[in-house]
Residue frames as qw, qx, qy, qz and C-alpha x, y, z in Angstrom:
[[0.209, -0.920, 0.197, 0.267, 15.65, -150.87, -94.79],
 [0.768, 0.582, -0.151, 0.220, 18.39, -150.59, -97.42],
 [0.690, -0.617, 0.158, 0.343, 21.82, -151.21, -95.95],
 [0.198, -0.592, 0.503, 0.597, 23.99, -151.06, -99.07],
 [0.790, 0.567, 0.226, -0.052, 24.01, -151.33, -102.84],
 [0.351, -0.580, 0.535, 0.505, 27.30, -151.97, -104.64],
 [0.714, 0.631, -0.120, -0.279, 27.71, -151.86, -108.40],
 [0.715, -0.314, 0.567, 0.262, 29.86, -154.85, -109.33],
 [0.356, 0.029, 0.660, 0.661, 29.44, -154.37, -113.06],
 [0.358, 0.732, 0.374, -0.443, 27.64, -152.03, -115.42],
 [0.286, -0.346, 0.552, 0.703, 29.77, -152.14, -118.58],
 [0.574, 0.430, -0.211, -0.664, 27.20, -153.16, -121.16],
 [0.933, 0.214, -0.069, -0.282, 27.07, -156.12, -123.52],
 [0.847, 0.313, -0.324, 0.282, 30.76, -157.08, -123.60],
 [0.649, -0.705, 0.035, 0.282, 33.27, -157.24, -120.72],
 [0.508, 0.770, -0.198, 0.330, 36.43, -155.24, -121.34],
 [0.733, -0.528, -0.053, 0.425, 39.82, -154.90, -119.73],
 [0.547, 0.348, 0.069, 0.758, 42.49, -152.25, -119.84],
 [0.250, -0.350, -0.307, 0.849, 43.25, -148.88, -118.34],
 [0.095, -0.083, -0.344, -0.930, 41.27, -147.07, -121.01],
 [0.460, -0.419, -0.650, -0.436, 38.06, -148.65, -119.69],
 [0.370, -0.241, -0.710, 0.548, 38.42, -148.15, -115.94],
 [0.133, 0.041, 0.148, -0.979, 36.53, -144.85, -115.99],
 [0.621, -0.019, -0.277, -0.733, 33.46, -146.67, -117.26],
 [0.760, -0.200, 0.538, -0.304, 33.87, -150.05, -115.60],
 [0.186, 0.428, -0.818, -0.335, 34.98, -153.30, -117.15],
 [0.123, 0.105, 0.980, -0.116, 32.46, -155.93, -115.99],
 [0.309, -0.327, -0.592, -0.669, 28.94, -156.59, -117.25],
 [0.467, -0.505, -0.041, -0.725, 25.80, -156.04, -115.18],
 [0.644, -0.299, -0.675, 0.202, 25.74, -157.17, -111.58],
 [0.223, -0.646, 0.206, -0.701, 24.70, -155.42, -108.37],
 [0.450, -0.152, -0.800, 0.367, 25.08, -156.56, -104.77],
 [0.402, -0.579, -0.080, -0.705, 22.26, -155.52, -102.49],
 [0.336, -0.095, -0.812, 0.468, 22.48, -156.11, -98.75],
 [0.412, -0.377, -0.090, -0.825, 19.11, -155.58, -97.15],
 [0.778, -0.390, 0.106, -0.480, 17.73, -156.78, -93.83],
 [0.578, -0.458, 0.674, -0.031, 20.65, -159.14, -93.30],
 [0.838, 0.314, 0.442, 0.067, 20.20, -160.79, -96.71],
 [0.181, -0.481, 0.531, 0.674, 22.59, -160.67, -99.63],
 [0.662, 0.581, 0.456, -0.127, 20.92, -160.35, -103.02],
 [0.285, -0.265, 0.525, 0.757, 22.71, -160.18, -106.35],
 [0.549, 0.676, 0.255, -0.420, 20.81, -158.49, -109.13],
 [0.727, 0.639, -0.230, -0.101, 21.85, -160.09, -112.41],
 [0.834, -0.359, 0.353, 0.227, 24.90, -162.30, -112.86],
 [0.569, 0.795, -0.185, 0.097, 27.13, -160.56, -115.38],
 [0.743, 0.269, -0.397, 0.467, 30.90, -160.75, -115.13],
 [0.166, -0.651, 0.326, -0.665, 30.74, -158.41, -112.13],
 [0.883, -0.381, -0.003, -0.275, 29.65, -161.48, -110.17],
 [0.835, 0.235, -0.374, 0.327, 33.18, -162.92, -110.51],
 [0.266, 0.373, -0.457, 0.762, 34.41, -160.47, -107.87],
 [0.575, -0.605, -0.263, -0.484, 31.47, -160.95, -105.50],
 [0.793, -0.294, -0.426, 0.322, 33.62, -162.64, -102.83],
 [0.350, 0.228, -0.223, 0.881, 35.37, -159.32, -102.20],
 [0.315, -0.368, 0.006, -0.875, 32.06, -157.90, -100.94],
 [0.793, -0.356, -0.427, -0.249, 30.95, -160.90, -98.90],
 [0.328, -0.646, 0.556, -0.407, 31.67, -161.50, -95.24],
 [0.141, 0.204, -0.963, 0.102, 32.64, -164.81, -93.66],
 [0.386, 0.185, 0.684, -0.591, 29.12, -164.94, -92.22],
 [0.621, 0.392, -0.183, -0.654, 27.56, -165.05, -95.72],
 [0.386, -0.110, 0.915, 0.047, 26.60, -168.68, -96.29],
 [0.381, 0.528, 0.745, 0.146, 23.86, -167.99, -98.81],
 [0.071, 0.361, -0.134, -0.920, 22.70, -165.41, -101.32],
 [0.555, 0.587, 0.568, -0.157, 19.79, -164.90, -103.66],
 [0.211, -0.144, 0.488, 0.834, 20.09, -163.90, -107.31],
 [0.442, 0.678, 0.408, -0.422, 17.42, -161.86, -109.05],
 [0.391, 0.026, 0.617, 0.683, 17.74, -162.17, -112.81],
 [0.307, 0.529, 0.126, -0.781, 16.13, -159.31, -114.71],
 [0.800, 0.505, -0.053, -0.321, 16.41, -161.11, -118.04],
 [0.885, -0.166, 0.389, 0.193, 18.50, -163.82, -119.71],
 [0.530, 0.817, -0.215, 0.066, 20.68, -161.88, -122.16],
 [0.854, 0.140, -0.305, 0.398, 24.26, -163.18, -122.17],
 [0.246, 0.510, -0.332, 0.754, 25.70, -160.05, -120.54],
 [0.533, -0.512, 0.202, -0.642, 23.40, -160.61, -117.54],
 [0.955, -0.226, 0.081, -0.177, 24.22, -164.31, -116.99],
 [0.743, 0.505, -0.393, 0.195, 27.83, -164.87, -118.16],
 [0.014, -0.607, 0.629, -0.486, 29.35, -164.57, -114.69],
 [0.820, -0.307, 0.187, -0.447, 27.25, -167.31, -113.10],
 [0.967, 0.116, -0.222, 0.044, 29.18, -170.40, -114.32],
 [0.622, 0.344, -0.403, 0.576, 32.47, -169.04, -112.92],
 [0.362, -0.725, 0.150, -0.567, 31.22, -167.52, -109.66],
 [0.255, 0.329, -0.824, 0.385, 33.32, -168.95, -106.81],
 [0.394, -0.083, 0.633, -0.662, 30.59, -169.13, -104.13],
 [0.802, 0.210, -0.063, -0.556, 28.19, -170.77, -106.60],
 [0.707, 0.336, -0.622, -0.018, 30.73, -173.57, -107.04],
 [0.019, -0.328, 0.773, -0.542, 31.15, -174.09, -103.27],
 [0.459, -0.278, -0.819, -0.203, 29.05, -177.05, -102.08],
 [0.310, -0.411, -0.659, 0.549, 28.55, -175.42, -98.67],
 [0.074, 0.224, 0.027, -0.972, 27.17, -172.16, -100.08],
 [0.294, 0.552, 0.778, -0.056, 23.46, -171.79, -100.86]]
């Protein structure tokens, strides 16, 4: 059963900032899927940098499904806060 799907990023190949881009999004590909009590991120673009905003205090782990390894789909992983937390799986 699908509980929720949140688009964290869908910008394209390059992250952008500025008011002129907000209508289209500013972060690269990342989706948060909550299903059956599990949290799954689909791709790890720069949208992953804001993932903590969509996580609850009960979230102690998450899975990441990588569709492919292009830079715009992985560039958020090295700076993802929960990924840097030693108590988070």
